[in-house]
Backbone bond lengths (Angstrom), bond angles and torsions (degrees), N, CA, C in turn:
res aa  C-N    CA-C-N  psi(-1)  N-CA   C-N-CA  omega(-1)  CA-C   N-CA-C  phi
1 M - - - 1.444 - - 1.533 107.84 -
2 V 1.314 116.48 136.46 1.455 121.61 -178.55 1.516 108.91 -101.56
3 Y 1.330 115.80 130.12 1.456 121.14 178.08 1.518 109.36 -113.10
4 N 1.328 117.03 143.73 1.450 120.75 170.49 1.513 107.30 -79.01
5 T 1.308 117.07 151.50 1.458 119.93 178.26 1.515 109.57 -118.69
6 V 1.298 115.50 153.68 1.453 121.83 178.32 1.528 107.75 -134.60
7 V 1.313 115.79 138.74 1.456 120.43 177.79 1.513 107.35 -98.99
8 T 1.315 116.58 121.05 1.456 122.26 177.37 1.514 107.84 -123.38
9 D 1.312 116.42 117.82 1.457 122.99 -177.38 1.525 110.37 51.26
10 K 1.318 117.74 -104.87 1.458 120.90 -175.37 1.520 112.85 -111.59
11 K 1.345 117.25 2.90 1.455 120.36 -177.49 1.520 110.36 -116.12
12 T 1.298 115.99 152.80 1.454 122.03 171.62 1.518 106.74 -112.74
13 R 1.340 115.81 123.50 1.458 120.31 -179.13 1.509 109.59 -117.71
14 K 1.314 115.94 146.68 1.457 121.42 175.42 1.516 108.78 -88.23
15 K 1.327 115.15 135.38 1.459 119.87 176.52 1.516 106.92 -89.81
16 R 1.322 116.49 117.43 1.458 121.20 -173.67 1.516 114.07 -109.01
17 S 1.315 117.01 -1.40 1.452 120.29 179.87 1.521 110.19 -64.10
18 K 1.325 115.81 152.87 1.464 121.27 176.52 1.526 110.59 -58.30
19 L 1.327 116.44 -26.27 1.460 120.66 178.42 1.522 112.26 -59.58
20 W 1.306 116.89 -35.77 1.465 121.65 -174.28 1.528 112.60 -94.18
21 L 1.321 118.24 -6.43 1.462 120.58 179.52 1.527 112.36 -83.54
22 L 1.326 117.04 -19.67 1.459 121.28 178.85 1.530 110.67 -76.79
23 T 1.318 115.99 148.69 1.460 118.94 172.77 1.518 108.82 -70.04
24 K 1.325 115.98 161.62 1.463 119.96 -179.98 1.526 110.34 -60.60
25 E 1.324 117.15 -39.51 1.459 121.21 -178.74 1.527 111.43 -65.43
26 D 1.337 116.86 -45.32 1.470 120.55 179.12 1.521 111.34 -64.58
27 F 1.334 116.04 -42.33 1.453 120.13 -179.51 1.526 110.41 -66.54
28 S 1.327 116.93 -41.99 1.458 121.16 179.11 1.526 110.96 -60.78
29 E 1.322 116.97 -41.85 1.466 120.99 178.47 1.529 110.71 -65.34
30 M 1.330 117.36 -38.13 1.461 121.12 178.60 1.528 110.03 -63.84
31 V 1.317 117.08 -43.11 1.468 120.73 178.83 1.525 109.70 -65.20
32 K 1.317 116.60 -42.49 1.466 121.75 -177.43 1.526 111.99 -62.63
33 T 1.333 117.61 -33.79 1.464 120.97 -176.18 1.532 113.66 -94.37
34 S 1.318 117.19 2.66 1.472 121.22 -179.41 1.520 110.81 -104.76
35 K 1.331 115.73 150.44 1.463 121.03 -179.51 1.521 112.81 -99.93
36 T 1.337 117.09 -22.27 1.460 120.95 -179.55 1.523 109.83 -138.44
37 Y 1.326 115.61 161.10 1.464 120.62 175.86 1.530 110.12 -65.45
38 T 1.326 116.40 -36.10 1.458 120.74 178.82 1.522 110.91 -61.77
39 E 1.321 117.02 -37.48 1.464 121.25 178.17 1.533 111.00 -63.74
40 I 1.327 116.79 -40.21 1.472 120.39 177.60 1.524 110.37 -63.20
41 L 1.334 116.09 -45.59 1.469 119.91 179.76 1.522 110.61 -62.13
42 A 1.334 117.35 -39.53 1.466 120.92 179.65 1.527 110.72 -63.67
43 K 1.331 117.20 -41.23 1.460 120.71 178.48 1.533 111.58 -61.57
44 L 1.329 115.57 -30.37 1.465 120.75 179.51 1.529 112.73 -88.43
45 G 1.332 116.34 -9.86 1.458 120.31 -178.52 1.518 112.75 77.32
46 L 1.335 116.58 26.38 1.464 121.45 179.55 1.521 110.18 -102.69
47 P 1.331 117.70 148.71 1.465 120.39 -179.55 1.529 111.24 -72.09
48 P 1.335 117.63 143.79 1.470 120.75 178.96 1.525 111.11 -80.44
49 K 1.316 116.57 70.45 1.469 122.45 -179.09 1.518 109.44 -120.61
50 G 1.306 116.81 168.77 1.463 123.04 -175.46 1.510 115.16 -52.13
51 G 1.318 117.52 -46.89 1.461 120.80 -178.93 1.516 112.36 -64.95
52 S 1.318 116.49 -37.19 1.462 120.85 179.13 1.529 110.75 -66.10
53 F 1.333 116.58 -41.69 1.459 120.39 178.29 1.527 110.41 -64.73
54 A 1.323 116.13 -40.88 1.472 120.30 179.64 1.525 110.90 -62.52
55 R 1.338 117.48 -44.47 1.472 120.53 179.19 1.521 111.16 -67.30
56 L 1.338 116.40 -37.45 1.463 121.01 179.05 1.530 110.08 -61.69
57 K 1.313 116.56 -48.94 1.459 120.52 -179.53 1.530 110.78 -66.16
58 E 1.325 117.04 -34.40 1.465 121.59 176.30 1.529 110.37 -61.25
59 R 1.330 116.72 -43.36 1.465 120.63 179.76 1.526 110.81 -67.99
60 I 1.319 118.01 -39.62 1.461 121.78 179.08 1.529 110.28 -61.69
61 V 1.315 116.86 -44.43 1.465 121.43 178.54 1.523 110.62 -67.84
62 S 1.326 116.63 -42.50 1.462 121.63 -178.85 1.522 112.10 -59.76
63 D 1.328 116.68 -39.92 1.466 121.32 -178.91 1.529 112.63 -91.51
64 N 1.331 116.05 1.45 1.467 121.76 178.54 1.538 111.27 55.34
65 I 1.337 115.23 51.26 1.464 122.22 -178.83 1.526 108.92 -98.59
66 N 1.318 116.34 134.69 1.458 121.92 179.66 1.533 109.18 -74.85
67 D 1.325 116.21 122.71 1.467 120.81 178.52 1.528 111.78 -122.43
68 D 1.334 116.38 24.64 1.468 120.50 -178.68 1.521 113.12 -62.92
69 H 1.325 117.75 -25.48 1.465 121.21 -178.23 1.527 112.99 -78.99
70 I 1.313 117.48 -12.74 1.467 120.76 -177.24 1.519 110.02 -79.27
71 R 1.335 113.85 128.97 1.459 119.67 179.34 1.523 109.38 -75.88
72 N 1.301 115.68 135.50 1.453 120.54 175.77 1.526 106.83 -102.07
73 V 1.329 115.14 84.51 1.462 121.67 -175.64 1.525 109.27 -86.47
74 P 1.334 117.48 120.46 1.465 119.29 178.72 1.522 111.28 -70.45
75 N 1.304 115.19 152.74 1.454 120.88 177.18 1.527 107.96 -79.17
76 T 1.317 116.57 107.41 1.474 120.74 -175.79 1.530 111.79 -92.67
77 R 1.311 117.33 3.52 1.464 120.63 -176.92 1.523 111.18 -61.47
78 W 1.335 118.02 -32.91 1.457 120.56 -174.41 1.521 113.37 -97.53
79 E 1.322 118.22 -1.09 1.458 120.04 -179.45 1.525 110.36 -76.61
80 H 1.295 114.52 141.50 1.483 120.03 177.43 1.511 108.67 -86.28
81 Q 1.314 115.36 147.33 1.469 118.73 -179.92 1.495 111.83 -100.45
């Protein structure tokens, strides 16, 4: 299994998330065919939680993938009416 590595300060860590195991081409196609960030996470089998969204956006920026078509839908579950 091939892992991407990242250098942080003085340590080198392997990125083991499913997000980093995909090739750039496969990941780019997944982003291109998805309408929301949650949909991308679901395709990868990752939970739709804060850390997952942060890593997802980190990978999108790292690979310089256009995500302008993705809707940024706010969570309205907690809004008062």
